[in-house]
N, CA, C and O atoms as CSV, one atom per row, in Angstrom:
chain,resi,resn,atom,element,x,y,z
A,1,MET,N,N,-6.652,-4.460,6.840
A,1,MET,CA,C,-6.676,-3.017,6.916
A,1,MET,C,C,-5.470,-2.561,7.730
A,1,MET,O,O,-5.055,-3.204,8.694
A,2,LEU,N,N,-4.937,-1.442,7.307
A,2,LEU,CA,C,-3.823,-0.821,8.016
A,2,LEU,C,C,-4.173,0.630,8.328
A,2,LEU,O,O,-4.715,1.345,7.485
A,3,ARG,N,N,-3.862,1.047,9.525
A,3,ARG,CA,C,-4.115,2.435,9.953
A,3,ARG,C,C,-2.761,3.072,10.288
A,3,ARG,O,O,-1.985,2.525,11.071
A,4,PHE,N,N,-2.493,4.227,9.686
A,4,PHE,CA,C,-1.245,4.943,9.915
A,4,PHE,C,C,-1.534,6.286,10.551
A,4,PHE,O,O,-2.466,6.976,10.139
A,5,GLY,N,N,-0.763,6.665,11.536
A,5,GLY,CA,C,-0.744,8.025,12.051
A,5,GLY,C,C,0.293,8.801,11.259
A,5,GLY,O,O,0.943,8.246,10.373
A,6,PRO,N,N,0.455,10.080,11.571
A,6,PRO,CA,C,1.505,10.848,10.910
A,6,PRO,C,C,2.874,10.184,11.111
A,6,PRO,O,O,3.221,9.744,12.207
A,7,HIS,N,N,3.627,10.129,10.028
A,7,HIS,CA,C,4.995,9.570,10.006
A,7,HIS,C,C,5.023,8.058,10.262
A,7,HIS,O,O,6.023,7.517,10.736
A,8,GLY,N,N,3.912,7.385,9.941
A,8,GLY,CA,C,3.884,5.916,10.026
A,8,GLY,C,C,4.491,5.315,8.767
A,8,GLY,O,O,4.557,5.979,7.732
A,9,THR,N,N,4.937,4.061,8.847
A,9,THR,CA,C,5.548,3.428,7.683
A,9,THR,C,C,5.482,1.916,7.713
A,9,THR,O,O,5.451,1.298,8.777
A,10,ILE,N,N,5.462,1.337,6.539
A,10,ILE,CA,C,5.776,-0.069,6.329
A,10,ILE,C,C,7.092,-0.021,5.543
A,10,ILE,O,O,7.152,0.548,4.453
A,11,HIS,N,N,8.129,-0.617,6.103
A,11,HIS,CA,C,9.424,-0.571,5.437
A,11,HIS,C,C,9.393,-1.351,4.125
A,11,HIS,O,O,8.596,-2.273,3.954
A,12,GLU,N,N,10.261,-0.970,3.218
A,12,GLU,CA,C,10.310,-1.587,1.888
A,12,GLU,C,C,10.541,-3.100,1.988
A,12,GLU,O,O,11.407,-3.564,2.731
A,13,HIS,N,N,9.753,-3.851,1.227
A,13,HIS,CA,C,9.866,-5.290,1.186
A,13,HIS,C,C,9.158,-5.778,-0.085
A,13,HIS,O,O,8.604,-4.965,-0.824
A,14,SER,N,N,9.168,-7.055,-0.344
A,14,SER,CA,C,8.460,-7.623,-1.482
A,14,SER,C,C,7.473,-8.684,-0.989
A,14,SER,O,O,7.503,-9.068,0.180
A,15,ALA,N,N,6.610,-9.150,-1.871
A,15,ALA,CA,C,5.657,-10.213,-1.551
A,15,ALA,C,C,5.587,-11.162,-2.755
A,15,ALA,O,O,5.955,-10.803,-3.874
A,16,GLU,N,N,5.118,-12.350,-2.499
A,16,GLU,CA,C,5.031,-13.364,-3.553
A,16,GLU,C,C,3.774,-13.247,-4.410
A,16,GLU,O,O,3.607,-14.002,-5.367
A,17,CYS,N,N,2.886,-12.302,-4.074
A,17,CYS,CA,C,1.626,-12.160,-4.828
A,17,CYS,C,C,1.393,-10.669,-5.120
A,17,CYS,O,O,1.972,-9.797,-4.471
A,18,ASP,N,N,0.533,-10.402,-6.110
A,18,ASP,CA,C,0.080,-9.038,-6.367
A,18,ASP,C,C,-0.746,-8.575,-5.169
A,18,ASP,O,O,-1.455,-9.372,-4.555
A,19,ILE,N,N,-0.652,-7.288,-4.840
A,19,ILE,CA,C,-1.425,-6.713,-3.748
A,19,ILE,C,C,-2.050,-5.405,-4.226
A,19,ILE,O,O,-1.354,-4.527,-4.736
A,20,ASP,N,N,-3.365,-5.281,-4.058
A,20,ASP,CA,C,-4.053,-4.019,-4.310
A,20,ASP,C,C,-4.074,-3.244,-2.994
A,20,ASP,O,O,-4.444,-3.785,-1.952
A,21,VAL,N,N,-3.678,-1.990,-3.047
A,21,VAL,CA,C,-3.709,-1.081,-1.902
A,21,VAL,C,C,-4.787,-0.053,-2.191
A,21,VAL,O,O,-4.690,0.696,-3.163
A,22,VAL,N,N,-5.819,-0.012,-1.348
A,22,VAL,CA,C,-6.935,0.917,-1.526
A,22,VAL,C,C,-6.904,1.893,-0.356
A,22,VAL,O,O,-6.983,1.481,0.801
A,23,CYS,N,N,-6.789,3.181,-0.652
A,23,CYS,CA,C,-6.799,4.187,0.403
A,23,CYS,C,C,-8.255,4.513,0.756
A,23,CYS,O,O,-8.992,5.068,-0.059
A,24,LEU,N,N,-8.656,4.163,1.973
A,24,LEU,CA,C,-10.026,4.383,2.422
A,24,LEU,C,C,-10.222,5.747,3.056
A,24,LEU,O,O,-11.321,6.301,3.021
A,25,ASP,N,N,-9.154,6.292,3.638
A,25,ASP,CA,C,-9.264,7.589,4.310
A,25,ASP,C,C,-7.881,8.216,4.415
A,25,ASP,O,O,-6.882,7.511,4.557
A,26,GLY,N,N,-7.825,9.527,4.345
A,26,GLY,CA,C,-6.575,10.253,4.508
A,26,GLY,C,C,-5.711,10.238,3.251
A,26,GLY,O,O,-6.206,10.131,2.129
A,27,GLN,N,N,-4.408,10.347,3.478
A,27,GLN,CA,C,-3.477,10.332,2.355
A,27,GLN,C,C,-2.091,9.942,2.844
A,27,GLN,O,O,-1.761,10.104,4.019
A,28,GLY,N,N,-1.290,9.429,1.926
A,28,GLY,CA,C,0.065,9.028,2.250
A,28,GLY,C,C,0.873,8.869,0.979
A,28,GLY,O,O,0.566,9.462,-0.055
A,29,MET,N,N,1.901,8.066,1.075
A,29,MET,CA,C,2.810,7.824,-0.044
A,29,MET,C,C,3.003,6.332,-0.231
A,29,MET,O,O,2.897,5.555,0.717
A,30,THR,N,N,3.288,5.941,-1.468
A,30,THR,CA,C,3.621,4.559,-1.772
A,30,THR,C,C,4.781,4.560,-2.758
A,30,THR,O,O,4.979,5.524,-3.498
A,31,SER,N,N,5.538,3.484,-2.761
A,31,SER,CA,C,6.570,3.347,-3.771
A,31,SER,C,C,6.599,1.900,-4.255
A,31,SER,O,O,6.320,0.962,-3.507
A,32,VAL,N,N,6.943,1.755,-5.524
A,32,VAL,CA,C,7.111,0.449,-6.154
A,32,VAL,C,C,8.444,0.498,-6.887
A,32,VAL,O,O,8.652,1.319,-7.781
A,33,ASP,N,N,9.343,-0.401,-6.488
A,33,ASP,CA,C,10.690,-0.440,-7.070
A,33,ASP,C,C,11.342,0.951,-7.104
A,33,ASP,O,O,12.000,1.314,-8.079
A,34,GLY,N,N,11.147,1.727,-6.019
A,34,GLY,CA,C,11.799,3.016,-5.882
A,34,GLY,C,C,11.069,4.207,-6.476
A,34,GLY,O,O,11.493,5.344,-6.269
A,35,ASP,N,N,9.967,3.979,-7.219
A,35,ASP,CA,C,9.171,5.084,-7.783
A,35,ASP,C,C,8.072,5.448,-6.802
A,35,ASP,O,O,7.170,4.648,-6.552
A,36,ALA,N,N,8.140,6.649,-6.244
A,36,ALA,CA,C,7.177,7.087,-5.217
A,36,ALA,C,C,6.039,7.888,-5.826
A,36,ALA,O,O,6.222,8.596,-6.816
A,37,ALA,N,N,4.856,7.769,-5.219
A,37,ALA,CA,C,3.688,8.531,-5.627
A,37,ALA,C,C,2.768,8.722,-4.422
A,37,ALA,O,O,2.757,7.915,-3.493
A,38,GLU,N,N,2.004,9.801,-4.463
A,38,GLU,CA,C,1.005,10.063,-3.424
A,38,GLU,C,C,-0.203,9.160,-3.650
A,38,GLU,O,O,-0.553,8.839,-4.786
A,39,ILE,N,N,-0.826,8.763,-2.562
A,39,ILE,CA,C,-2.092,8.031,-2.627
A,39,ILE,C,C,-3.059,8.690,-1.662
A,39,ILE,O,O,-2.717,8.958,-0.510
A,40,ARG,N,N,-4.296,8.954,-2.149
A,40,ARG,CA,C,-5.310,9.662,-1.372
A,40,ARG,C,C,-6.592,8.838,-1.282
A,40,ARG,O,O,-6.768,7.859,-2.007
A,41,LYS,N,N,-7.476,9.246,-0.389
A,41,LYS,CA,C,-8.772,8.613,-0.206
A,41,LYS,C,C,-9.436,8.390,-1.567
A,41,LYS,O,O,-9.541,9.316,-2.372
A,42,GLY,N,N,-9.885,7.151,-1.818
A,42,GLY,CA,C,-10.566,6.808,-3.059
A,42,GLY,C,C,-9.639,6.298,-4.149
A,42,GLY,O,O,-10.116,5.818,-5.177
A,43,GLN,N,N,-8.326,6.386,-3.955
A,43,GLN,CA,C,-7.376,5.906,-4.958
A,43,GLN,C,C,-6.856,4.522,-4.573
A,43,GLN,O,O,-6.911,4.116,-3.412
A,44,SER,N,N,-6.353,3.812,-5.581
A,44,SER,CA,C,-5.750,2.509,-5.338
A,44,SER,C,C,-4.548,2.321,-6.239
A,44,SER,O,O,-4.387,3.003,-7.251
A,45,ILE,N,N,-3.707,1.373,-5.843
A,45,ILE,CA,C,-2.531,1.023,-6.628
A,45,ILE,C,C,-2.314,-0.490,-6.483
A,45,ILE,O,O,-2.665,-1.080,-5.461
A,46,ARG,N,N,-1.747,-1.094,-7.494
A,46,ARG,CA,C,-1.402,-2.513,-7.397
A,46,ARG,C,C,0.107,-2.641,-7.279
A,46,ARG,O,O,0.860,-2.103,-8.090
A,47,TRP,N,N,0.536,-3.374,-6.238
A,47,TRP,CA,C,1.938,-3.739,-6.096
A,47,TRP,C,C,2.116,-5.083,-6.780
A,47,TRP,O,O,1.515,-6.062,-6.339
A,48,PRO,N,N,2.922,-5.175,-7.847
A,48,PRO,CA,C,3.120,-6.451,-8.524
A,48,PRO,C,C,3.934,-7.415,-7.636
A,48,PRO,O,O,4.766,-6.996,-6.831
A,49,ALA,N,N,3.667,-8.698,-7.811
A,49,ALA,CA,C,4.412,-9.731,-7.089
A,49,ALA,C,C,5.907,-9.527,-7.315
A,49,ALA,O,O,6.338,-9.182,-8.416
A,50,THR,N,N,6.675,-9.740,-6.280
A,50,THR,CA,C,8.142,-9.664,-6.220
A,50,THR,C,C,8.706,-8.253,-6.318
A,50,THR,O,O,9.914,-8.085,-6.147
A,51,ALA,N,N,7.899,-7.234,-6.584
A,51,ALA,CA,C,8.396,-5.851,-6.632
A,51,ALA,C,C,8.622,-5.343,-5.203
A,51,ALA,O,O,7.840,-5.639,-4.300
A,52,GLN,N,N,9.682,-4.588,-5.013
A,52,GLN,CA,C,9.912,-3.940,-3.724
A,52,GLN,C,C,8.884,-2.827,-3.565
A,52,GLN,O,O,8.724,-2.003,-4.466
A,53,HIS,N,N,8.184,-2.790,-2.431
A,53,HIS,CA,C,7.156,-1.771,-2.219
A,53,HIS,C,C,7.192,-1.254,-0.782
A,53,HIS,O,O,7.715,-1.895,0.130
A,54,ARG,N,N,6.623,-0.090,-0.630
A,54,ARG,CA,C,6.598,0.582,0.673
A,54,ARG,C,C,5.363,1.451,0.750
A,54,ARG,O,O,4.840,1.875,-0.281
A,55,LEU,N,N,4.881,1.726,1.966
A,55,LEU,CA,C,3.721,2.575,2.212
A,55,LEU,C,C,4.044,3.406,3.444
A,55,LEU,O,O,4.543,2.868,4.432
A,56,TRP,N,N,3.764,4.743,3.407
A,56,TRP,CA,C,4.060,5.583,4.546
A,56,TRP,C,C,3.226,6.858,4.513
A,56,TRP,O,O,2.607,7.198,3.504
A,57,THR,N,N,3.229,7.545,5.639
A,57,THR,CA,C,2.569,8.843,5.739
A,57,THR,C,C,3.597,9.897,6.129
A,57,THR,O,O,4.639,9.594,6.710
A,58,GLU,N,N,3.281,11.117,5.799
A,58,GLU,CA,C,4.133,12.238,6.222
A,58,GLU,C,C,3.389,12.966,7.330
A,58,GLU,O,O,3.557,12.607,8.496
A,59,ASP,N,N,2.582,13.961,7.029
A,59,ASP,CA,C,1.902,14.751,8.077
A,59,ASP,C,C,0.426,14.378,8.266
A,59,ASP,O,O,-0.281,15.063,9.005
A,60,HIS,N,N,-0.049,13.323,7.624
A,60,HIS,CA,C,-1.472,12.972,7.673
A,60,HIS,C,C,-1.687,11.560,8.214
A,60,HIS,O,O,-0.753,10.761,8.280
A,61,ASP,N,N,-2.918,11.268,8.598
A,61,ASP,CA,C,-3.349,9.907,8.901
A,61,ASP,C,C,-3.757,9.226,7.600
A,61,ASP,O,O,-4.037,9.897,6.607
A,62,MET,N,N,-3.792,7.900,7.602
A,62,MET,CA,C,-4.259,7.157,6.417
A,62,MET,C,C,-4.765,5.796,6.867
A,62,MET,O,O,-4.195,5.175,7.764
A,63,VAL,N,N,-5.846,5.338,6.233
A,63,VAL,CA,C,-6.359,3.996,6.431
A,63,VAL,C,C,-6.389,3.325,5.070
A,63,VAL,O,O,-6.932,3.878,4.114
A,64,THR,N,N,-5.797,2.113,4.975
A,64,THR,CA,C,-5.769,1.397,3.707
A,64,THR,C,C,-6.338,-0.001,3.875
A,64,THR,O,O,-6.300,-0.586,4.958
A,65,LEU,N,N,-6.863,-0.515,2.785
A,65,LEU,CA,C,-7.307,-1.899,2.690
A,65,LEU,C,C,-6.321,-2.603,1.754
A,65,LEU,O,O,-6.085,-2.135,0.640
A,66,MET,N,N,-5.752,-3.709,2.192
A,66,MET,CA,C,-4.779,-4.458,1.393
A,66,MET,C,C,-5.465,-5.739,0.919
A,66,MET,O,O,-6.003,-6.502,1.722
A,67,ILE,N,N,-5.440,-5.963,-0.391
A,67,ILE,CA,C,-6.056,-7.166,-0.983
A,67,ILE,C,C,-4.973,-7.977,-1.657
A,67,ILE,O,O,-4.410,-7.556,-2.667
A,68,GLU,N,N,-4.680,-9.142,-1.100
A,68,GLU,CA,C,-3.647,-10.028,-1.650
A,68,GLU,C,C,-4.288,-10.965,-2.681
A,68,GLU,O,O,-5.318,-11.583,-2.410
A,69,HIS,N,N,-3.678,-11.063,-3.845
A,69,HIS,CA,C,-4.157,-11.935,-4.917
A,69,HIS,C,C,-3.307,-13.204,-4.925
A,69,HIS,O,O,-2.332,-13.319,-5.668
A,70,ILE,N,N,-3.704,-14.145,-4.081
A,70,ILE,CA,C,-2.951,-15.379,-3.931
A,70,ILE,C,C,-3.459,-16.394,-4.927
A,70,ILE,O,O,-4.635,-16.756,-4.915
A,71,GLU,N,N,-2.561,-16.856,-5.801
A,71,GLU,CA,C,-2.945,-17.824,-6.842
A,71,GLU,C,C,-3.492,-19.082,-6.202
A,71,GLU,O,O,-2.903,-19.637,-5.274
A,72,GLY,N,N,-4.638,-19.524,-6.717
A,72,GLY,CA,C,-5.265,-20.738,-6.229
A,72,GLY,C,C,-6.135,-20.538,-4.985
A,72,GLY,O,O,-6.770,-21.487,-4.524
A,73,ALA,N,N,-6.175,-19.333,-4.440
A,73,ALA,CA,C,-7.007,-19.060,-3.263
A,73,ALA,C,C,-8.478,-19.056,-3.657
A,73,ALA,O,O,-8.833,-18.644,-4.761
A,74,ARG,N,N,-9.316,-19.512,-2.759
A,74,ARG,CA,C,-10.772,-19.519,-3.020
A,74,ARG,C,C,-11.428,-18.368,-2.270
A,74,ARG,O,O,-11.047,-18.012,-1.155
A,75,ALA,N,N,-12.430,-17.805,-2.933
A,75,ALA,CA,C,-13.168,-16.696,-2.307
A,75,ALA,C,C,-14.137,-17.198,-1.278
A,75,ALA,O,O,-14.841,-16.404,-0.654
């Protein structure tokens, strides 16, 4: 889980696995390979493996749940 205050950010980077980002509370912004979109409470987005991605807030708080889909991982 990640908690952001106003103007919080995760700088752009990539990951080796797909990641589901679920917004649990508040609202913010996300980008995948430079395409930005708003994300609000109850919405989710998948960041594909190796894609550059970023998550941030402007004037709101946000709480997200990050789910990494690691190949071969056991539940």
